[in-house]
N, CA, C and O atoms as a GROMACS GRO file, in nm:
protein
  296
    1MET      N    1   3.016   1.235  -6.048
    1MET     CA    2   3.027   1.082  -5.978
    1MET      C    3   3.144   1.051  -6.067
    1MET      O    4   3.197   1.101  -6.166
    2GLY      N    5   3.164   0.935  -5.981
    2GLY     CA    6   3.304   0.889  -6.050
    2GLY      C    7   3.291   0.819  -6.182
    2GLY      O    8   3.181   0.777  -6.219
    3GLY      N    9   3.416   0.804  -6.265
    3GLY     CA   10   3.433   0.726  -6.350
    3GLY      C   11   3.395   0.606  -6.341
    3GLY      O   12   3.311   0.577  -6.426
    4PHE      N   13   3.419   0.537  -6.284
    4PHE     CA   14   3.349   0.385  -6.300
    4PHE      C   15   3.144   0.332  -6.301
    4PHE      O   16   3.066   0.246  -6.341
    5ASP      N   17   3.158   0.537  -6.182
    5ASP     CA   18   3.013   0.514  -6.146
    5ASP      C   19   2.859   0.588  -6.315
    5ASP      O   20   2.737   0.596  -6.302
    6LYS      N   21   2.928   0.618  -6.419
    6LYS     CA   22   2.953   0.650  -6.516
    6LYS      C   23   2.964   0.566  -6.616
    6LYS      O   24   2.903   0.598  -6.717
    7ALA      N   25   3.025   0.465  -6.618
    7ALA     CA   26   3.070   0.329  -6.700
    7ALA      C   27   2.941   0.231  -6.612
    7ALA      O   28   2.844   0.182  -6.670
    8LYS      N   29   2.965   0.220  -6.478
    8LYS     CA   30   2.827   0.092  -6.520
    8LYS      C   31   2.687   0.188  -6.542
    8LYS      O   32   2.585   0.119  -6.544
    9ASP      N   33   2.671   0.282  -6.554
    9ASP     CA   34   2.514   0.338  -6.534
    9ASP      C   35   2.514   0.283  -6.683
    9ASP      O   36   2.434   0.197  -6.719
   10LYS      N   37   2.657   0.366  -6.811
   10LYS     CA   38   2.640   0.343  -6.974
   10LYS      C   39   2.590   0.198  -6.907
   10LYS      O   40   2.476   0.188  -6.861
   11ALA      N   41   2.679   0.092  -6.906
   11ALA     CA   42   2.696  -0.089  -6.938
   11ALA      C   43   2.580  -0.092  -6.912
   11ALA      O   44   2.556  -0.208  -6.946
   12GLU      N   45   2.421  -0.025  -6.852
   12GLU     CA   46   2.339  -0.104  -6.768
   12GLU      C   47   2.238  -0.064  -6.890
   12GLU      O   48   2.128  -0.115  -6.910
   13GLN      N   49   2.284   0.009  -6.946
   13GLN     CA   50   2.154   0.133  -7.093
   13GLN      C   51   2.192   0.039  -7.164
   13GLN      O   52   2.114  -0.055  -7.176
   14LEU      N   53   2.350   0.032  -7.247
   14LEU     CA   54   2.335  -0.081  -7.361
   14LEU      C   55   2.360  -0.198  -7.346
   14LEU      O   56   2.393  -0.265  -7.444
   15ILE      N   57   2.347  -0.270  -7.186
   15ILE     CA   58   2.332  -0.426  -7.198
   15ILE      C   59   2.109  -0.401  -7.255
   15ILE      O   60   2.058  -0.462  -7.349
   16GLY      N   61   2.037  -0.307  -7.168
   16GLY     CA   62   1.974  -0.293  -7.155
   16GLY      C   63   1.932  -0.310  -7.322
   16GLY      O   64   1.857  -0.398  -7.361
   17SER      N   65   1.968  -0.252  -7.372
   17SER     CA   66   1.930  -0.165  -7.541
   17SER      C   67   1.922  -0.318  -7.619
   17SER      O   68   1.822  -0.363  -7.674
   18ALA      N   69   2.097  -0.404  -7.603
   18ALA     CA   70   2.086  -0.550  -7.690
   18ALA      C   71   1.986  -0.596  -7.600
   18ALA      O   72   1.910  -0.636  -7.688
   19LYS      N   73   1.939  -0.616  -7.517
   19LYS     CA   74   1.815  -0.681  -7.435
   19LYS      C   75   1.651  -0.656  -7.586
   19LYS      O   76   1.571  -0.709  -7.663
   20GLU      N   77   1.695  -0.557  -7.542
   20GLU     CA   78   1.560  -0.490  -7.640
   20GLU      C   79   1.516  -0.532  -7.776
   20GLU      O   80   1.430  -0.607  -7.822
   21LYS      N   81   1.586  -0.472  -7.809
   21LYS     CA   82   1.719  -0.554  -7.955
   21LYS      C   83   1.656  -0.683  -7.990
   21LYS      O   84   1.558  -0.694  -8.063
   22LEU      N   85   1.739  -0.810  -7.915
   22LEU     CA   86   1.726  -0.919  -7.877
   22LEU      C   87   1.580  -0.953  -7.872
   22LEU      O   88   1.519  -1.029  -7.947
   23GLY      N   89   1.546  -0.905  -7.800
   23GLY     CA   90   1.311  -0.950  -7.790
   23GLY      C   91   1.297  -0.927  -7.876
   23GLY      O   92   1.277  -1.029  -7.941
   24ASP      N   93   1.290  -0.773  -7.981
   24ASP     CA   94   1.202  -0.756  -8.101
   24ASP      C   95   1.236  -0.828  -8.156
   24ASP      O   96   1.149  -0.894  -8.212
   25ALA      N   97   1.371  -0.864  -8.181
   25ALA     CA   98   1.417  -0.978  -8.354
   25ALA      C   99   1.363  -1.052  -8.290
   25ALA      O  100   1.368  -0.967  -8.201
   26THR      N  101   1.283  -1.178  -8.218
   26THR     CA  102   1.339  -1.322  -8.162
   26THR      C  103   1.127  -1.296  -8.116
   26THR      O  104   1.079  -1.392  -8.055
   27ASP      N  105   1.064  -1.220  -8.136
   27ASP     CA  106   0.903  -1.209  -8.117
   27ASP      C  107   0.924  -1.277  -7.943
   27ASP      O  108   0.858  -1.373  -7.902
   28ASN      N  109   1.016  -1.212  -7.871
   28ASN     CA  110   1.066  -1.195  -7.747
   28ASN      C  111   0.990  -1.079  -7.682
   28ASN      O  112   1.052  -0.974  -7.666
   29GLU      N  113   0.868  -1.086  -7.643
   29GLU     CA  114   0.822  -0.948  -7.496
   29GLU      C  115   0.865  -0.914  -7.427
   29GLU      O  116   0.883  -0.797  -7.394
   30LYS      N  117   0.913  -1.065  -7.357
   30LYS     CA  118   0.940  -1.029  -7.226
   30LYS      C  119   1.060  -1.014  -7.194
   30LYS      O  120   1.085  -0.995  -7.075
   31LEU      N  121   1.173  -1.018  -7.296
   31LEU     CA  122   1.343  -1.015  -7.286
   31LEU      C  123   1.346  -0.904  -7.365
   31LEU      O  124   1.459  -0.854  -7.360
   32ALA      N  125   1.247  -0.823  -7.459
   32ALA     CA  126   1.224  -0.644  -7.507
   32ALA      C  127   1.205  -0.540  -7.400
   32ALA      O  128   1.264  -0.434  -7.385
   33ASN      N  129   1.058  -0.626  -7.294
   33ASN     CA  130   1.069  -0.512  -7.174
   33ASN      C  131   1.120  -0.526  -7.058
   33ASN      O  132   1.110  -0.440  -6.971
   34GLU      N  133   1.199  -0.670  -7.040
   34GLU     CA  134   1.324  -0.627  -6.988
   34GLU      C  135   1.446  -0.544  -6.981
   34GLU      O  136   1.529  -0.510  -6.897
   35GLY      N  137   1.411  -0.524  -7.144
   35GLY     CA  138   1.542  -0.418  -7.191
   35GLY      C  139   1.515  -0.316  -7.178
   35GLY      O  140   1.567  -0.210  -7.143
   36ARG      N  141   1.419  -0.356  -7.212
   36ARG     CA  142   1.352  -0.135  -7.229
   36ARG      C  143   1.354  -0.137  -7.075
   36ARG      O  144   1.305  -0.027  -7.050
   37GLY      N  145   1.377  -0.187  -6.973
   37GLY     CA  146   1.299  -0.097  -6.807
   37GLY      C  147   1.422  -0.163  -6.816
   37GLY      O  148   1.461  -0.046  -6.827
   38GLU      N  149   1.560  -0.258  -6.824
   38GLU     CA  150   1.679  -0.203  -6.764
   38GLU      C  151   1.798  -0.057  -6.811
   38GLU      O  152   1.879  -0.018  -6.727
   39GLU      N  153   1.792   0.000  -6.934
   39GLU     CA  154   1.783   0.134  -7.028
   39GLU      C  155   1.774   0.193  -6.976
   39GLU      O  156   1.869   0.270  -6.961
   40LEU      N  157   1.618   0.217  -6.878
   40LEU     CA  158   1.557   0.348  -6.860
   40LEU      C  159   1.633   0.339  -6.709
   40LEU      O  160   1.711   0.428  -6.675
   41LYS      N  161   1.603   0.219  -6.618
   41LYS     CA  162   1.716   0.221  -6.502
   41LYS      C  163   1.841   0.256  -6.558
   41LYS      O  164   1.909   0.290  -6.461
   42GLY      N  165   1.900   0.264  -6.646
   42GLY     CA  166   2.042   0.351  -6.633
   42GLY      C  167   2.037   0.506  -6.637
   42GLY      O  168   2.080   0.589  -6.557
   43LYS      N  169   1.972   0.521  -6.754
   43LYS     CA  170   1.977   0.657  -6.804
   43LYS      C  171   1.943   0.726  -6.658
   43LYS      O  172   1.998   0.831  -6.628
   44ALA      N  173   1.820   0.639  -6.541
   44ALA     CA  174   1.731   0.790  -6.454
   44ALA      C  175   1.891   0.763  -6.364
   44ALA      O  176   1.958   0.862  -6.335
   45LYS      N  177   1.936   0.631  -6.330
   45LYS     CA  178   2.088   0.671  -6.291
   45LYS      C  179   2.195   0.718  -6.316
   45LYS      O  180   2.280   0.709  -6.227
   46GLU      N  181   2.220   0.764  -6.404
   46GLU     CA  182   2.279   0.850  -6.455
   46GLU      C  183   2.270   0.969  -6.438
   46GLU      O  184   2.350   1.036  -6.373
   47GLU      N  185   2.142   1.024  -6.510
   47GLU     CA  186   2.103   1.124  -6.401
   47GLU      C  187   2.087   1.219  -6.273
   47GLU      O  188   2.101   1.340  -6.256
   48TRP      N  189   2.047   1.098  -6.182
   48TRP     CA  190   2.061   1.108  -6.024
   48TRP      C  191   2.252   1.166  -5.976
   48TRP      O  192   2.306   1.241  -5.894
   49HIS      N  193   2.293   1.071  -6.092
   49HIS     CA  194   2.450   1.102  -5.984
   49HIS      C  195   2.458   1.218  -6.158
   49HIS      O  196   2.376   1.294  -6.106
   50ASP      N  197   2.473   1.260  -6.244
   50ASP     CA  198   2.477   1.396  -6.278
   50ASP      C  199   2.410   1.538  -6.175
   50ASP      O  200   2.459   1.638  -6.125
   51LEU      N  201   2.257   1.469  -6.183
   51LEU     CA  202   2.222   1.616  -6.071
   51LEU      C  203   2.303   1.618  -5.960
   51LEU      O  204   2.340   1.727  -5.915
   52SER      N  205   2.336   1.513  -5.908
   52SER     CA  206   2.386   1.523  -5.763
   52SER      C  207   2.511   1.568  -5.728
   52SER      O  208   2.536   1.635  -5.627
   53GLU      N  209   2.593   1.531  -5.815
   53GLU     CA  210   2.721   1.624  -5.851
   53GLU      C  211   2.689   1.765  -5.876
   53GLU      O  212   2.716   1.830  -5.775
   54LYS      N  213   2.643   1.835  -5.966
   54LYS     CA  214   2.556   1.990  -6.024
   54LYS      C  215   2.581   1.972  -5.896
   54LYS      O  216   2.703   1.958  -5.880
   55GLY      N  217   2.484   1.963  -5.735
   55GLY     CA  218   2.428   1.964  -5.644
   55GLY      C  219   2.560   2.023  -5.549
   55GLY      O  220   2.596   2.129  -5.498
   56ASP      N  221   2.598   1.906  -5.560
   56ASP     CA  222   2.781   1.892  -5.467
   56ASP      C  223   2.850   2.028  -5.508
   56ASP      O  224   2.876   2.109  -5.419
   57ASP      N  225   2.891   2.063  -5.690
   57ASP     CA  226   2.941   2.156  -5.754
   57ASP      C  227   2.879   2.285  -5.670
   57ASP      O  228   2.949   2.382  -5.642
   58LYS      N  229   2.762   2.274  -5.639
   58LYS     CA  230   2.710   2.387  -5.587
   58LYS      C  231   2.676   2.435  -5.424
   58LYS      O  232   2.629   2.542  -5.385
   59LEU      N  233   2.727   2.285  -5.328
   59LEU     CA  234   2.746   2.370  -5.195
   59LEU      C  235   2.895   2.372  -5.187
   59LEU      O  236   2.934   2.415  -5.078
   60HIS      N  237   3.002   2.335  -5.279
   60HIS     CA  238   3.144   2.364  -5.271
   60HIS      C  239   3.166   2.485  -5.295
   60HIS      O  240   3.273   2.534  -5.257
   61ASP      N  241   3.063   2.572  -5.371
   61ASP     CA  242   3.125   2.722  -5.414
   61ASP      C  243   3.062   2.798  -5.350
   61ASP      O  244   3.092   2.916  -5.334
   62ALA      N  245   2.952   2.736  -5.299
   62ALA     CA  246   2.894   2.814  -5.190
   62ALA      C  247   2.932   2.809  -5.039
   62ALA      O  248   2.834   2.827  -4.966
   63LYS      N  249   3.026   2.794  -4.988
   63LYS     CA  250   3.159   2.760  -4.936
   63LYS      C  251   3.270   2.768  -4.931
   63LYS      O  252   3.362   2.789  -4.852
   64GLU      N  253   3.239   2.740  -5.077
   64GLU     CA  254   3.422   2.831  -5.112
   64GLU      C  255   3.375   3.030  -5.065
   64GLU      O  256   3.443   3.122  -5.019
   65ARG      N  257   3.230   3.018  -5.109
   65ARG     CA  258   3.202   3.227  -5.107
   65ARG      C  259   3.233   3.268  -4.944
   65ARG      O  260   3.300   3.361  -4.897
   66LEU      N  261   3.150   3.148  -4.871
   66LEU     CA  262   3.196   3.154  -4.759
   66LEU      C  263   3.289   3.205  -4.684
   66LEU      O  264   3.312   3.294  -4.601
   67THR      N  265   3.337   3.116  -4.745
   67THR     CA  266   3.531   3.134  -4.623
   67THR      C  267   3.577   3.277  -4.684
   67THR      O  268   3.597   3.373  -4.611
   68ASP      N  269   3.590   3.281  -4.808
   68ASP     CA  270   3.641   3.414  -4.920
   68ASP      C  271   3.646   3.523  -4.834
   68ASP      O  272   3.745   3.583  -4.792
   69ASP      N  273   3.419   3.561  -4.794
   69ASP     CA  274   3.366   3.600  -4.771
   69ASP      C  275   3.421   3.666  -4.595
   69ASP      O  276   3.464   3.779  -4.572
   70ASP      N  277   3.408   3.592  -4.531
   70ASP     CA  278   3.439   3.550  -4.363
   70ASP      C  279   3.652   3.597  -4.390
   70ASP      O  280   3.692   3.676  -4.305
   71GLU      N  281   3.736   3.560  -4.472
   71GLU     CA  282   3.873   3.581  -4.496
   71GLU      C  283   3.855   3.708  -4.474
   71GLU      O  284   3.897   3.776  -4.381
   72GLY      N  285   3.771   3.748  -4.590
   72GLY     CA  286   3.825   3.933  -4.662
   72GLY      C  287   3.824   4.023  -4.489
   72GLY      O  288   3.931   4.064  -4.445
   73ARG      N  289   3.737   4.035  -4.436
   73ARG     CA  290   3.649   4.028  -4.282
   73ARG      C  291   3.824   4.051  -4.218
   73ARG      O  292   3.877   4.158  -4.188
   74ARG      N  293   3.867   3.953  -4.213
   74ARG     CA  294   4.002   3.997  -4.139
   74ARG      C  295   4.041   4.085  -4.116
   74ARG      O  296   4.149   4.090  -4.058
   0.00000   0.00000   0.00000
């Protein structure tokens, strides 16, 4: 995952957390819920990007092993 995507995900989480706290402090249930939703959305995106990156790494490793095996047989 690129650094830009990671920063966006973290920013979304922080903004959501701030909205939630502000909503709780002002008894604005709608704002608090919106903040919780944004924070969870940011966490979910971050998890997705992490899993995608791990999958890409595994695929790359598998291709490397296959390529190395083919070259060793020549």
